[in-house]
BALOBA-1460 file (C-alpha; in Angstrom, 3 decimals):
// residues 401
<rec num="1" residu="x" x="0.000" y="0.000" z="0.000"/>
<rec num="2" residu="x" x="1.170" y="3.524" z="-0.719"/>
<rec num="3" residu="x" x="1.179" y="6.436" z="1.710"/>
<rec num="4" residu="x" x="-2.253" y="7.485" z="0.525"/>
<rec num="5" residu="x" x="-3.720" y="4.037" z="0.958"/>
<rec num="6" residu="x" x="-3.584" y="3.197" z="-2.754"/>
<rec num="7" residu="x" x="-2.495" y="-0.172" z="-4.068"/>
<rec num="8" residu="x" x="0.142" y="-0.527" z="-6.767"/>
<rec num="9" residu="x" x="-2.619" y="-1.400" z="-9.218"/>
<rec num="10" residu="x" x="-4.577" y="1.730" z="-8.330"/>
<rec num="11" residu="x" x="-1.417" y="3.806" z="-8.700"/>
<rec num="12" residu="x" x="-0.799" y="2.378" z="-12.140"/>
<rec num="13" residu="x" x="-4.363" y="3.224" z="-13.130"/>
<rec num="14" residu="x" x="-3.904" y="6.704" z="-11.746"/>
<rec num="15" residu="x" x="-0.863" y="7.204" z="-13.953"/>
<rec num="16" residu="x" x="-2.901" y="6.683" z="-17.118"/>
<rec num="17" residu="x" x="-3.204" y="10.107" z="-18.779"/>
<rec num="18" residu="x" x="-6.769" y="11.255" z="-18.077"/>
<rec num="19" residu="x" x="-6.185" y="14.038" z="-20.594"/>
<rec num="20" residu="x" x="-6.491" y="11.375" z="-23.288"/>
<rec num="21" residu="x" x="-10.241" y="11.777" z="-22.915"/>
<rec num="22" residu="x" x="-10.005" y="15.562" z="-23.292"/>
<rec num="23" residu="x" x="-7.660" y="15.894" z="-26.285"/>
<rec num="24" residu="x" x="-8.328" y="13.689" z="-29.302"/>
<rec num="25" residu="x" x="-5.664" y="11.368" z="-30.689"/>
<rec num="26" residu="x" x="-4.590" y="13.432" z="-33.772"/>
<rec num="27" residu="x" x="-4.208" y="16.567" z="-31.669"/>
<rec num="28" residu="x" x="-2.255" y="14.703" z="-28.987"/>
<rec num="29" residu="x" x="0.086" y="13.344" z="-31.657"/>
<rec num="30" residu="x" x="0.606" y="16.844" z="-33.057"/>
<rec num="31" residu="x" x="1.361" y="18.256" z="-29.611"/>
<rec num="32" residu="x" x="3.868" y="15.485" z="-28.894"/>
<rec num="33" residu="x" x="5.619" y="16.079" z="-32.230"/>
<rec num="34" residu="x" x="5.881" y="19.800" z="-31.477"/>
<rec num="35" residu="x" x="7.301" y="18.972" z="-28.048"/>
<rec num="36" residu="x" x="9.897" y="16.732" z="-29.715"/>
<rec num="37" residu="x" x="10.962" y="19.695" z="-31.832"/>
<rec num="38" residu="x" x="11.103" y="22.039" z="-28.828"/>
<rec num="39" residu="x" x="13.228" y="19.584" z="-26.829"/>
<rec num="40" residu="x" x="15.472" y="18.970" z="-29.827"/>
<rec num="41" residu="x" x="16.137" y="22.689" z="-30.235"/>
<rec num="42" residu="x" x="16.953" y="23.012" z="-26.553"/>
<rec num="43" residu="x" x="19.336" y="20.044" z="-26.574"/>
<rec num="44" residu="x" x="21.011" y="21.284" z="-29.756"/>
<rec num="45" residu="x" x="21.788" y="24.705" z="-28.308"/>
<rec num="46" residu="x" x="22.898" y="23.223" z="-24.988"/>
<rec num="47" residu="x" x="25.429" y="21.093" z="-26.873"/>
<rec num="48" residu="x" x="26.757" y="24.282" z="-28.490"/>
<rec num="49" residu="x" x="27.073" y="25.871" z="-25.062"/>
<rec num="50" residu="x" x="28.887" y="22.802" z="-23.706"/>
<rec num="51" residu="x" x="31.448" y="23.183" z="-26.502"/>
<rec num="52" residu="x" x="31.975" y="26.928" z="-26.079"/>
<rec num="53" residu="x" x="31.944" y="27.538" z="-22.310"/>
<rec num="54" residu="x" x="35.101" y="25.601" z="-21.312"/>
<rec num="55" residu="x" x="37.209" y="27.395" z="-23.918"/>
<rec num="56" residu="x" x="35.727" y="30.781" z="-23.003"/>
<rec num="57" residu="x" x="36.476" y="30.045" z="-19.340"/>
<rec num="58" residu="x" x="40.100" y="29.243" z="-20.206"/>
<rec num="59" residu="x" x="40.307" y="32.475" z="-22.207"/>
<rec num="60" residu="x" x="39.080" y="34.439" z="-19.181"/>
<rec num="61" residu="x" x="41.746" y="32.879" z="-16.960"/>
<rec num="62" residu="x" x="39.852" y="30.012" z="-15.332"/>
<rec num="63" residu="x" x="41.918" y="27.037" z="-14.197"/>
<rec num="64" residu="x" x="40.571" y="23.502" z="-13.647"/>
<rec num="65" residu="x" x="39.549" y="24.338" z="-10.064"/>
<rec num="66" residu="x" x="37.514" y="27.452" z="-10.993"/>
<rec num="67" residu="x" x="35.933" y="25.681" z="-13.957"/>
<rec num="68" residu="x" x="34.807" y="23.061" z="-11.446"/>
<rec num="69" residu="x" x="33.318" y="25.806" z="-9.252"/>
<rec num="70" residu="x" x="31.407" y="27.132" z="-12.278"/>
<rec num="71" residu="x" x="29.930" y="23.709" z="-13.042"/>
<rec num="72" residu="x" x="29.132" y="23.114" z="-9.373"/>
<rec num="73" residu="x" x="27.238" y="26.414" z="-9.251"/>
<rec num="74" residu="x" x="25.052" y="25.318" z="-12.167"/>
<rec num="75" residu="x" x="24.399" y="21.943" z="-10.562"/>
<rec num="76" residu="x" x="23.446" y="23.535" z="-7.243"/>
<rec num="77" residu="x" x="21.105" y="26.071" z="-8.864"/>
<rec num="78" residu="x" x="19.326" y="23.413" z="-10.915"/>
<rec num="79" residu="x" x="19.254" y="21.007" z="-7.968"/>
<rec num="80" residu="x" x="17.198" y="23.558" z="-6.044"/>
<rec num="81" residu="x" x="15.134" y="24.629" z="-9.035"/>
<rec num="82" residu="x" x="14.286" y="21.220" z="-10.563"/>
<rec num="83" residu="x" x="11.688" y="19.894" z="-8.086"/>
<rec num="84" residu="x" x="10.081" y="23.320" z="-7.668"/>
<rec num="85" residu="x" x="9.871" y="23.729" z="-11.426"/>
<rec num="86" residu="x" x="8.192" y="20.327" z="-11.656"/>
<rec num="87" residu="x" x="5.543" y="21.459" z="-9.158"/>
<rec num="88" residu="x" x="5.142" y="24.703" z="-11.117"/>
<rec num="89" residu="x" x="4.478" y="22.677" z="-14.283"/>
<rec num="90" residu="x" x="1.906" y="20.460" z="-12.546"/>
<rec num="91" residu="x" x="0.061" y="23.458" z="-11.104"/>
<rec num="92" residu="x" x="0.223" y="26.069" z="-13.883"/>
<rec num="93" residu="x" x="0.427" y="23.825" z="-16.917"/>
<rec num="94" residu="x" x="2.733" y="22.971" z="-19.778"/>
<rec num="95" residu="x" x="2.563" y="26.289" z="-21.620"/>
<rec num="96" residu="x" x="3.548" y="28.386" z="-18.596"/>
<rec num="97" residu="x" x="6.375" y="25.996" z="-17.671"/>
<rec num="98" residu="x" x="7.844" y="25.768" z="-21.161"/>
<rec num="99" residu="x" x="7.458" y="29.516" z="-21.729"/>
<rec num="100" residu="x" x="9.385" y="30.212" z="-18.529"/>
<rec num="101" residu="x" x="12.134" y="27.757" z="-19.517"/>
<rec num="102" residu="x" x="12.520" y="29.096" z="-23.047"/>
<rec num="103" residu="x" x="12.578" y="32.694" z="-21.804"/>
<rec num="104" residu="x" x="15.287" y="31.810" z="-19.266"/>
<rec num="105" residu="x" x="17.281" y="30.119" z="-22.044"/>
<rec num="106" residu="x" x="17.142" y="33.278" z="-24.158"/>
<rec num="107" residu="x" x="18.488" y="35.355" z="-21.251"/>
<rec num="108" residu="x" x="21.134" y="32.695" z="-20.599"/>
<rec num="109" residu="x" x="22.543" y="32.872" z="-24.127"/>
<rec num="110" residu="x" x="22.357" y="36.671" z="-24.286"/>
<rec num="111" residu="x" x="24.424" y="36.879" z="-21.086"/>
<rec num="112" residu="x" x="26.865" y="34.321" z="-22.484"/>
<rec num="113" residu="x" x="27.244" y="36.402" z="-25.642"/>
<rec num="114" residu="x" x="28.352" y="39.483" z="-23.660"/>
<rec num="115" residu="x" x="30.389" y="37.636" z="-21.011"/>
<rec num="116" residu="x" x="33.787" y="39.358" z="-20.961"/>
<rec num="117" residu="x" x="34.886" y="38.714" z="-17.376"/>
<rec num="118" residu="x" x="34.871" y="35.854" z="-14.833"/>
<rec num="119" residu="x" x="32.036" y="37.546" z="-12.924"/>
<rec num="120" residu="x" x="29.894" y="37.733" z="-16.086"/>
<rec num="121" residu="x" x="30.554" y="34.062" z="-16.806"/>
<rec num="122" residu="x" x="29.189" y="33.180" z="-13.359"/>
<rec num="123" residu="x" x="26.274" y="35.609" z="-13.774"/>
<rec num="124" residu="x" x="25.156" y="34.039" z="-17.047"/>
<rec num="125" residu="x" x="24.524" y="30.756" z="-15.203"/>
<rec num="126" residu="x" x="21.848" y="32.244" z="-12.911"/>
<rec num="127" residu="x" x="18.935" y="31.752" z="-15.386"/>
<rec num="128" residu="x" x="19.610" y="27.996" z="-15.320"/>
<rec num="129" residu="x" x="17.363" y="27.862" z="-12.238"/>
<rec num="130" residu="x" x="14.430" y="28.036" z="-14.687"/>
<rec num="131" residu="x" x="16.014" y="26.179" z="-17.606"/>
<rec num="132" residu="x" x="14.186" y="22.853" z="-17.500"/>
<rec num="133" residu="x" x="12.846" y="22.493" z="-21.033"/>
<rec num="134" residu="x" x="13.602" y="18.771" z="-21.169"/>
<rec num="135" residu="x" x="11.721" y="17.791" z="-17.951"/>
<rec num="136" residu="x" x="8.761" y="19.965" z="-18.996"/>
<rec num="137" residu="x" x="8.759" y="18.327" z="-22.435"/>
<rec num="138" residu="x" x="8.947" y="14.898" z="-20.841"/>
<rec num="139" residu="x" x="5.937" y="15.810" z="-18.691"/>
<rec num="140" residu="x" x="3.848" y="16.620" z="-21.765"/>
<rec num="141" residu="x" x="4.889" y="13.380" z="-23.472"/>
<rec num="142" residu="x" x="4.215" y="11.361" z="-20.316"/>
<rec num="143" residu="x" x="0.793" y="12.978" z="-19.876"/>
<rec num="144" residu="x" x="-0.279" y="12.398" z="-23.463"/>
<rec num="145" residu="x" x="1.115" y="8.876" z="-24.040"/>
<rec num="146" residu="x" x="-0.180" y="5.513" z="-22.853"/>
<rec num="147" residu="x" x="1.835" y="3.861" z="-20.040"/>
<rec num="148" residu="x" x="2.848" y="0.858" z="-22.164"/>
<rec num="149" residu="x" x="4.204" y="3.185" z="-24.870"/>
<rec num="150" residu="x" x="5.732" y="5.783" z="-22.562"/>
<rec num="151" residu="x" x="9.357" y="4.584" z="-22.649"/>
<rec num="152" residu="x" x="9.269" y="4.546" z="-26.454"/>
<rec num="153" residu="x" x="7.706" y="8.028" z="-26.555"/>
<rec num="154" residu="x" x="10.242" y="9.456" z="-24.089"/>
<rec num="155" residu="x" x="13.169" y="7.930" z="-25.994"/>
<rec num="156" residu="x" x="12.179" y="9.760" z="-29.174"/>
<rec num="157" residu="x" x="12.603" y="13.182" z="-27.586"/>
<rec num="158" residu="x" x="16.222" y="13.305" z="-28.756"/>
<rec num="159" residu="x" x="15.577" y="11.626" z="-32.112"/>
<rec num="160" residu="x" x="15.671" y="14.839" z="-34.121"/>
<rec num="161" residu="x" x="18.575" y="16.473" z="-32.247"/>
<rec num="162" residu="x" x="21.212" y="15.922" z="-34.925"/>
<rec num="163" residu="x" x="18.788" y="16.771" z="-37.764"/>
<rec num="164" residu="x" x="17.564" y="20.187" z="-36.669"/>
<rec num="165" residu="x" x="19.542" y="23.278" z="-37.696"/>
<rec num="166" residu="x" x="19.682" y="27.007" z="-37.291"/>
<rec num="167" residu="x" x="16.688" y="27.788" z="-35.133"/>
<rec num="168" residu="x" x="17.053" y="28.925" z="-31.498"/>
<rec num="169" residu="x" x="15.332" y="29.100" z="-28.194"/>
<rec num="170" residu="x" x="13.338" y="32.182" z="-29.266"/>
<rec num="171" residu="x" x="11.681" y="30.056" z="-31.957"/>
<rec num="172" residu="x" x="10.953" y="27.425" z="-29.298"/>
<rec num="173" residu="x" x="9.111" y="30.077" z="-27.299"/>
<rec num="174" residu="x" x="6.953" y="30.945" z="-30.328"/>
<rec num="175" residu="x" x="6.111" y="27.273" z="-30.813"/>
<rec num="176" residu="x" x="5.117" y="26.952" z="-27.155"/>
<rec num="177" residu="x" x="2.791" y="29.957" z="-27.288"/>
<rec num="178" residu="x" x="1.168" y="28.771" z="-30.523"/>
<rec num="179" residu="x" x="0.746" y="25.031" z="-30.043"/>
<rec num="180" residu="x" x="0.974" y="23.989" z="-26.361"/>
<rec num="181" residu="x" x="-2.353" y="24.056" z="-24.444"/>
<rec num="182" residu="x" x="-2.610" y="26.026" z="-21.230"/>
<rec num="183" residu="x" x="-2.577" y="22.688" z="-19.434"/>
<rec num="184" residu="x" x="-2.252" y="19.075" z="-20.546"/>
<rec num="185" residu="x" x="-3.920" y="17.768" z="-17.388"/>
<rec num="186" residu="x" x="-7.567" y="17.160" z="-16.599"/>
<rec num="187" residu="x" x="-8.788" y="19.543" z="-13.920"/>
<rec num="188" residu="x" x="-9.842" y="17.453" z="-10.960"/>
<rec num="189" residu="x" x="-12.743" y="18.834" z="-8.904"/>
<rec num="190" residu="x" x="-11.811" y="19.509" z="-5.291"/>
<rec num="191" residu="x" x="-14.365" y="20.097" z="-2.568"/>
<rec num="192" residu="x" x="-11.923" y="20.713" z="0.277"/>
<rec num="193" residu="x" x="-10.699" y="24.331" z="0.103"/>
<rec num="194" residu="x" x="-7.803" y="23.698" z="2.472"/>
<rec num="195" residu="x" x="-6.640" y="20.768" z="0.378"/>
<rec num="196" residu="x" x="-6.853" y="22.930" z="-2.747"/>
<rec num="197" residu="x" x="-4.742" y="25.686" z="-1.220"/>
<rec num="198" residu="x" x="-2.187" y="23.127" z="-0.096"/>
<rec num="199" residu="x" x="-1.969" y="21.556" z="-3.537"/>
<rec num="200" residu="x" x="-1.324" y="24.934" z="-5.171"/>
<rec num="201" residu="x" x="1.847" y="25.534" z="-3.183"/>
<rec num="202" residu="x" x="4.898" y="25.254" z="-5.448"/>
<rec num="203" residu="x" x="7.280" y="25.323" z="-2.478"/>
<rec num="204" residu="x" x="5.499" y="22.606" z="-0.497"/>
<rec num="205" residu="x" x="8.352" y="20.150" z="0.089"/>
<rec num="206" residu="x" x="5.939" y="17.610" z="1.558"/>
<rec num="207" residu="x" x="3.932" y="17.519" z="-1.679"/>
<rec num="208" residu="x" x="7.151" y="16.831" z="-3.561"/>
<rec num="209" residu="x" x="8.716" y="14.231" z="-1.280"/>
<rec num="210" residu="x" x="5.449" y="12.301" z="-0.795"/>
<rec num="211" residu="x" x="5.966" y="10.868" z="-4.266"/>
<rec num="212" residu="x" x="8.898" y="8.890" z="-2.894"/>
<rec num="213" residu="x" x="6.422" y="6.920" z="-0.744"/>
<rec num="214" residu="x" x="4.660" y="5.328" z="-3.696"/>
<rec num="215" residu="x" x="5.523" y="1.648" z="-4.278"/>
<rec num="216" residu="x" x="8.830" y="1.154" z="-6.070"/>
<rec num="217" residu="x" x="9.628" y="4.868" z="-6.385"/>
<rec num="218" residu="x" x="12.252" y="5.193" z="-3.645"/>
<rec num="219" residu="x" x="14.160" y="2.105" z="-4.786"/>
<rec num="220" residu="x" x="14.244" y="3.222" z="-8.431"/>
<rec num="221" residu="x" x="15.182" y="6.747" z="-7.377"/>
<rec num="222" residu="x" x="18.121" y="5.529" z="-5.272"/>
<rec num="223" residu="x" x="19.308" y="3.290" z="-8.129"/>
<rec num="224" residu="x" x="19.101" y="6.298" z="-10.473"/>
<rec num="225" residu="x" x="21.353" y="8.307" z="-8.150"/>
<rec num="226" residu="x" x="23.925" y="5.642" z="-7.283"/>
<rec num="227" residu="x" x="24.286" y="4.048" z="-10.731"/>
<rec num="228" residu="x" x="24.181" y="7.438" z="-12.459"/>
<rec num="229" residu="x" x="26.805" y="9.141" z="-10.277"/>
<rec num="230" residu="x" x="29.999" y="7.673" z="-11.829"/>
<rec num="231" residu="x" x="28.928" y="8.304" z="-15.434"/>
<rec num="232" residu="x" x="27.736" y="11.762" z="-14.348"/>
<rec num="233" residu="x" x="31.214" y="12.507" z="-13.001"/>
<rec num="234" residu="x" x="32.742" y="11.546" z="-16.340"/>
<rec num="235" residu="x" x="30.262" y="13.742" z="-18.220"/>
<rec num="236" residu="x" x="30.933" y="16.878" z="-16.176"/>
<rec num="237" residu="x" x="34.682" y="16.277" z="-16.411"/>
<rec num="238" residu="x" x="34.667" y="15.553" z="-20.135"/>
<rec num="239" residu="x" x="35.387" y="19.135" z="-21.221"/>
<rec num="240" residu="x" x="38.559" y="19.088" z="-19.121"/>
<rec num="241" residu="x" x="39.479" y="15.572" z="-20.296"/>
<rec num="242" residu="x" x="39.003" y="16.666" z="-23.919"/>
<rec num="243" residu="x" x="41.286" y="19.688" z="-23.498"/>
<rec num="244" residu="x" x="43.991" y="18.286" z="-21.226"/>
<rec num="245" residu="x" x="44.016" y="14.503" z="-21.762"/>
<rec num="246" residu="x" x="43.021" y="14.245" z="-25.433"/>
<rec num="247" residu="x" x="44.455" y="17.710" z="-26.318"/>
<rec num="248" residu="x" x="41.451" y="18.495" z="-28.544"/>
<rec num="249" residu="x" x="41.009" y="21.897" z="-30.168"/>
<rec num="250" residu="x" x="37.550" y="23.591" z="-30.168"/>
<rec num="251" residu="x" x="36.796" y="22.434" z="-33.721"/>
<rec num="252" residu="x" x="37.752" y="18.832" z="-32.930"/>
<rec num="253" residu="x" x="35.687" y="18.959" z="-29.755"/>
<rec num="254" residu="x" x="32.730" y="20.155" z="-31.843"/>
<rec num="255" residu="x" x="33.100" y="17.157" z="-34.155"/>
<rec num="256" residu="x" x="33.136" y="14.844" z="-31.142"/>
<rec num="257" residu="x" x="29.981" y="16.478" z="-29.761"/>
<rec num="258" residu="x" x="28.301" y="15.982" z="-33.148"/>
<rec num="259" residu="x" x="29.303" y="12.312" z="-32.977"/>
<rec num="260" residu="x" x="27.646" y="12.097" z="-29.546"/>
<rec num="261" residu="x" x="24.476" y="13.699" z="-30.900"/>
<rec num="262" residu="x" x="24.198" y="11.437" z="-33.942"/>
<rec num="263" residu="x" x="24.864" y="8.316" z="-31.860"/>
<rec num="264" residu="x" x="22.256" y="9.361" z="-29.304"/>
<rec num="265" residu="x" x="19.729" y="10.109" z="-32.055"/>
<rec num="266" residu="x" x="20.138" y="6.665" z="-33.647"/>
<rec num="267" residu="x" x="19.976" y="4.839" z="-30.322"/>
<rec num="268" residu="x" x="16.991" y="6.707" z="-28.903"/>
<rec num="269" residu="x" x="15.076" y="6.896" z="-32.153"/>
<rec num="270" residu="x" x="15.808" y="3.491" z="-33.636"/>
<rec num="271" residu="x" x="16.914" y="1.152" z="-30.865"/>
<rec num="272" residu="x" x="15.262" y="1.866" z="-27.515"/>
<rec num="273" residu="x" x="11.713" y="1.914" z="-28.897"/>
<rec num="274" residu="x" x="12.159" y="-1.517" z="-30.468"/>
<rec num="275" residu="x" x="13.743" y="-2.928" z="-27.323"/>
<rec num="276" residu="x" x="10.986" y="-1.667" z="-25.016"/>
<rec num="277" residu="x" x="8.464" y="-3.447" z="-27.242"/>
<rec num="278" residu="x" x="10.258" y="-6.782" z="-26.788"/>
<rec num="279" residu="x" x="11.779" y="-6.677" z="-23.311"/>
<rec num="280" residu="x" x="10.598" y="-5.607" z="-19.873"/>
<rec num="281" residu="x" x="11.776" y="-2.364" z="-18.333"/>
<rec num="282" residu="x" x="13.431" y="-4.292" z="-15.500"/>
<rec num="283" residu="x" x="15.524" y="-6.285" z="-17.990"/>
<rec num="284" residu="x" x="16.528" y="-3.162" z="-19.897"/>
<rec num="285" residu="x" x="17.509" y="-1.442" z="-16.656"/>
<rec num="286" residu="x" x="19.772" y="-4.377" z="-15.812"/>
<rec num="287" residu="x" x="21.245" y="-4.330" z="-19.317"/>
<rec num="288" residu="x" x="21.999" y="-0.604" z="-19.234"/>
<rec num="289" residu="x" x="23.750" y="-0.840" z="-15.857"/>
<rec num="290" residu="x" x="25.749" y="-3.876" z="-16.973"/>
<rec num="291" residu="x" x="26.879" y="-2.173" z="-20.185"/>
<rec num="292" residu="x" x="27.739" y="0.980" z="-18.214"/>
<rec num="293" residu="x" x="30.048" y="-1.015" z="-15.948"/>
<rec num="294" residu="x" x="31.907" y="-2.411" z="-18.975"/>
<rec num="295" residu="x" x="32.153" y="1.083" z="-20.481"/>
<rec num="296" residu="x" x="33.763" y="2.303" z="-17.248"/>
<rec num="297" residu="x" x="36.311" y="-0.525" z="-17.412"/>
<rec num="298" residu="x" x="37.138" y="0.338" z="-21.034"/>
<rec num="299" residu="x" x="37.492" y="4.048" z="-20.232"/>
<rec num="300" residu="x" x="39.881" y="3.209" z="-17.387"/>
<rec num="301" residu="x" x="42.380" y="1.825" z="-19.893"/>
<rec num="302" residu="x" x="41.862" y="4.130" z="-22.893"/>
<rec num="303" residu="x" x="44.915" y="6.059" z="-24.072"/>
<rec num="304" residu="x" x="43.702" y="8.228" z="-26.947"/>
<rec num="305" residu="x" x="40.592" y="9.772" z="-28.515"/>
<rec num="306" residu="x" x="40.229" y="6.949" z="-31.050"/>
<rec num="307" residu="x" x="39.912" y="4.385" z="-28.262"/>
<rec num="308" residu="x" x="37.433" y="6.661" z="-26.523"/>
<rec num="309" residu="x" x="35.322" y="6.899" z="-29.693"/>
<rec num="310" residu="x" x="35.010" y="3.099" z="-29.668"/>
<rec num="311" residu="x" x="33.345" y="3.339" z="-26.250"/>
<rec num="312" residu="x" x="30.930" y="6.104" z="-27.280"/>
<rec num="313" residu="x" x="28.310" y="3.790" z="-28.836"/>
<rec num="314" residu="x" x="27.926" y="1.479" z="-25.793"/>
<rec num="315" residu="x" x="28.246" y="4.523" z="-23.496"/>
<rec num="316" residu="x" x="25.418" y="6.402" z="-25.216"/>
<rec num="317" residu="x" x="23.323" y="3.231" z="-25.327"/>
<rec num="318" residu="x" x="23.765" y="2.700" z="-21.576"/>
<rec num="319" residu="x" x="23.106" y="6.365" z="-20.704"/>
<rec num="320" residu="x" x="20.088" y="6.737" z="-22.987"/>
<rec num="321" residu="x" x="18.487" y="3.449" z="-21.946"/>
<rec num="322" residu="x" x="19.144" y="4.055" z="-18.246"/>
<rec num="323" residu="x" x="17.663" y="7.576" z="-18.258"/>
<rec num="324" residu="x" x="14.629" y="6.680" z="-20.385"/>
<rec num="325" residu="x" x="13.775" y="3.509" z="-18.468"/>
<rec num="326" residu="x" x="14.162" y="5.027" z="-14.995"/>
<rec num="327" residu="x" x="12.110" y="8.097" z="-15.976"/>
<rec num="328" residu="x" x="9.420" y="5.853" z="-17.469"/>
<rec num="329" residu="x" x="9.314" y="3.592" z="-14.399"/>
<rec num="330" residu="x" x="9.092" y="6.541" z="-12.013"/>
<rec num="331" residu="x" x="6.300" y="8.350" z="-13.887"/>
<rec num="332" residu="x" x="4.265" y="5.130" z="-14.111"/>
<rec num="333" residu="x" x="4.413" y="4.684" z="-10.336"/>
<rec num="334" residu="x" x="2.813" y="8.047" z="-9.524"/>
<rec num="335" residu="x" x="-0.561" y="9.593" z="-10.474"/>
<rec num="336" residu="x" x="-0.704" y="11.474" z="-13.780"/>
<rec num="337" residu="x" x="-1.313" y="14.720" z="-11.870"/>
<rec num="338" residu="x" x="2.218" y="14.448" z="-10.450"/>
<rec num="339" residu="x" x="4.269" y="13.540" z="-13.516"/>
<rec num="340" residu="x" x="5.773" y="17.035" z="-13.719"/>
<rec num="341" residu="x" x="6.894" y="16.933" z="-10.100"/>
<rec num="342" residu="x" x="8.314" y="13.436" z="-10.559"/>
<rec num="343" residu="x" x="10.250" y="14.486" z="-13.648"/>
<rec num="344" residu="x" x="11.423" y="17.556" z="-11.740"/>
<rec num="345" residu="x" x="12.855" y="15.204" z="-9.121"/>
<rec num="346" residu="x" x="14.488" y="13.203" z="-11.906"/>
<rec num="347" residu="x" x="16.031" y="16.406" z="-13.231"/>
<rec num="348" residu="x" x="17.289" y="17.184" z="-9.726"/>
<rec num="349" residu="x" x="19.275" y="13.929" z="-9.835"/>
<rec num="350" residu="x" x="21.176" y="15.239" z="-12.865"/>
<rec num="351" residu="x" x="21.647" y="18.547" z="-11.058"/>
<rec num="352" residu="x" x="22.966" y="16.692" z="-7.998"/>
<rec num="353" residu="x" x="25.483" y="14.917" z="-10.224"/>
<rec num="354" residu="x" x="26.562" y="18.257" z="-11.690"/>
<rec num="355" residu="x" x="26.909" y="19.641" z="-8.153"/>
<rec num="356" residu="x" x="29.141" y="16.957" z="-6.660"/>
<rec num="357" residu="x" x="30.633" y="15.768" z="-9.969"/>
<rec num="358" residu="x" x="33.104" y="18.626" z="-10.595"/>
<rec num="359" residu="x" x="34.486" y="18.463" z="-7.051"/>
<rec num="360" residu="x" x="34.776" y="14.678" z="-6.897"/>
<rec num="361" residu="x" x="35.868" y="14.394" z="-10.524"/>
<rec num="362" residu="x" x="38.461" y="17.154" z="-10.169"/>
<rec num="363" residu="x" x="39.947" y="15.453" z="-7.115"/>
<rec num="364" residu="x" x="40.114" y="12.071" z="-8.856"/>
<rec num="365" residu="x" x="41.497" y="13.522" z="-12.106"/>
<rec num="366" residu="x" x="44.243" y="15.580" z="-10.465"/>
<rec num="367" residu="x" x="45.343" y="12.890" z="-8.002"/>
<rec num="368" residu="x" x="44.686" y="9.586" z="-9.778"/>
<rec num="369" residu="x" x="44.105" y="10.368" z="-13.462"/>
<rec num="370" residu="x" x="41.293" y="9.589" z="-15.909"/>
<rec num="371" residu="x" x="41.508" y="5.840" z="-15.221"/>
<rec num="372" residu="x" x="40.243" y="6.305" z="-11.650"/>
<rec num="373" residu="x" x="36.910" y="7.713" z="-12.902"/>
<rec num="374" residu="x" x="36.385" y="4.704" z="-15.169"/>
<rec num="375" residu="x" x="37.324" y="2.189" z="-12.467"/>
<rec num="376" residu="x" x="34.868" y="3.741" z="-10.004"/>
<rec num="377" residu="x" x="32.129" y="3.549" z="-12.635"/>
<rec num="378" residu="x" x="32.943" y="-0.131" z="-13.168"/>
<rec num="379" residu="x" x="32.880" y="-1.012" z="-9.454"/>
<rec num="380" residu="x" x="29.738" y="0.969" z="-8.566"/>
<rec num="381" residu="x" x="27.687" y="-0.254" z="-11.533"/>
<rec num="382" residu="x" x="28.735" y="-3.877" z="-11.024"/>
<rec num="383" residu="x" x="27.582" y="-3.615" z="-7.395"/>
<rec num="384" residu="x" x="24.198" y="-2.162" z="-8.423"/>
<rec num="385" residu="x" x="23.880" y="-4.778" z="-11.191"/>
<rec num="386" residu="x" x="24.465" y="-7.653" z="-8.740"/>
<rec num="387" residu="x" x="21.944" y="-6.162" z="-6.283"/>
<rec num="388" residu="x" x="19.216" y="-5.808" z="-8.911"/>
<rec num="389" residu="x" x="19.953" y="-9.255" z="-10.382"/>
<rec num="390" residu="x" x="19.737" y="-10.880" z="-6.954"/>
<rec num="391" residu="x" x="16.479" y="-9.072" z="-6.256"/>
<rec num="392" residu="x" x="15.111" y="-10.202" z="-9.632"/>
<rec num="393" residu="x" x="15.931" y="-13.857" z="-8.874"/>
<rec num="394" residu="x" x="14.383" y="-13.580" z="-5.392"/>
<rec num="395" residu="x" x="11.199" y="-12.063" z="-6.819"/>
<rec num="396" residu="x" x="10.994" y="-14.752" z="-9.509"/>
<rec num="397" residu="x" x="11.421" y="-17.501" z="-6.927"/>
<rec num="398" residu="x" x="8.619" y="-16.080" z="-4.771"/>
<rec num="399" residu="x" x="6.279" y="-15.903" z="-7.752"/>
<rec num="400" residu="x" x="6.876" y="-19.607" z="-8.504"/>
<rec num="401" residu="x" x="6.043" y="-20.629" z="-4.935"/>
């Protein structure tokens, strides 16, 4: 039983998008396609920012330590903003949430364009507190897709990333205002005024953390944090690894980022959807963690960028599958009215990784080298893999009895 007295079956029923009865199928499909485009634009421009910021920081005199502080600041800001933004999306609707995110992204890039000092580089990160286009897009997709097709729908968000060109976040804002409904949720009738006032509080931590009490949510959430931490450390440290270990120039780094994007597009658009149709989410979660452990072992012994490129395909497969499956599992275990908050919590996991990642990663890189990051990923993911596999066997044995 959940905290609210609901069974797992009732929770699953509650997660079915009620809005399906309000918006007809063709319109829902159109909205989802527009959301794919919005998310793709956001991811595309974030990749550009990832390529530019480290080199701009070096130009302004940042060393590895201060670059770590800059990344930690972003992680901390988004860690605090993610769950609250999720509540904002659940309460005020998709259009308001996406409009806020796109507007913050515009300010973010304008500040980056005029950043000419270390202080300005820190200042341009402040709008990231509202920059949660991807979680808001995931909320719309989760609300408007059937539970059994949710993982496939979520995986396609990045499908168009490498195919979309010269349009920016301002165009995303126009798309939001034109096509996204004020809300994608059915308005439930409430008779208790006190309950209504409580539910409208964006900063109600209890309303956010109560989702962790639903069956299976806390366990999946902890797995998402622990198994995702080592790969998250590598991701936040990659800009430094590219410059100092691989000695890549900005143009070469851009090519590598394009390779990441194309690989991710193929995997999320052409692989994950087919796999979710054939295999259970539990099996795919195990597979992604197992592959991630092997990727960590390979990265521990890589010596050059060519060897690293060989690990990119399994790395992107593991990351994409892990993120899509955990997000899908978590949104299915909570009512549809709370999918935004749940995805906000999921986004806060990534923010947590970006908060602790630069500090931990910087320490490991300076003292033990790149291999230490890969070895930790191998050990941690193997441990999580064994735990989940043992639990799977125990559950299977109980079902046979």
